[in-house]
N, C-alpha and C positions, 0 to 999 in steps of 0.2 A: 837226467838233468831236471825234471818236474819239482824228482823230491827235496833232493838241491837247492829249488829258489824255494820252495816254501819249511824246508830247515832254514833258512836264511832271516825271511822274512821270522819265523817263532823265533831269530837271537833277535832280532829290533823290537819284537813285541815284550819279550817278558821280561821281567822286574829285573832290575841289577841293583846290584848295593848302590851302586854311583847314581844310578838314575838320578833323582834328583840334585848331585850336584854336576852331571852334567850337564840335562837340561836348563840350570841357571846359568850357565858359562857360554853354552850356547846362547843363548835371552841375551845374555849381554854380550854378545859379538866375540866373547875371549876366542873361543874356540872351533871350528866347525868339521862337516865334515871330509875327508880327502875322497882323492881317484880313486884309491886304490884297498879302501877297506875300513880305514885307519880313520882316529879324530886326532885333531893339530890341533897349533896356536896358529891363531889368524891375523894378532897385532905384533907387530914387532915385538913388547916389550911381554912379560906374564909373572904374575907369582910365581912363586915355588909351592906352595899351594896347588896354582893351576897345571904346572908340570905333571907335580905328583898326578894327580887324578887321570889323565891324560896315557902317563904314562902305566896308567893300573887299568883303567880300559882298554887300550887297545894289547896292552899283556894276557886280559882275559879272550879279546878274542881274536890274538895269535893262537892263542891257543884253540878256540873253535872252530879257524880257521882249519888247520892243522888236522884234527881227528876229519871234519868234513870230508879233506881234500882224501885221506889217506879214503876215505871210503866211500867216494865216487871214482877214484883215481885220478884226482884233480891237479894239480899243482894247486901252493898256498897262493899264489898269486892273483889265478883264475879265481878262487876263490876268494880272494879280495875282493876282485873288481867285481861278479855279481853283487856281492854285498853294497860297495859301492852305489850301483845302482839302485838298489833294492832303499838301499840310506839316501840316497837321494827324490826317490817318490816317495818320501814318509820328512821327506827335509818340511820343518813346518817354517810360513811364510815371517821374514827376517833374520832366518840365520845360514849361516857362511855355508857352503859348498863347493869343491875343487875344479873348474872344468878338465877335462885331458890335457888337456897344455898343463896345466897348476896350473892356472889366475884362481886368486878365489872373488867368489861373487855371493850376492846378499838374493835369496830367494824375496 
């Protein structure tokens, strides 16, 4: 379990092709970290670029979560929830995150 948590941390700390764009979208309040380990639109309206970014980031995360789940005998959802906890810890002040009930909060 400890190795899984360390791996999740590494995922979020690793350089990501979309990191700069994702950080910009988070800074602008367009996207936030969900309670399931993915990113989602915070506002009711978003551009096609933001939707495309979210799709790409979530696709990469889903692939990583599947690999972690298989190697540790967990479900993809369990890995996502663990990753969400780590993402919340790393969420910067002023960025959005989703509570367990699904409400968006600004940190």
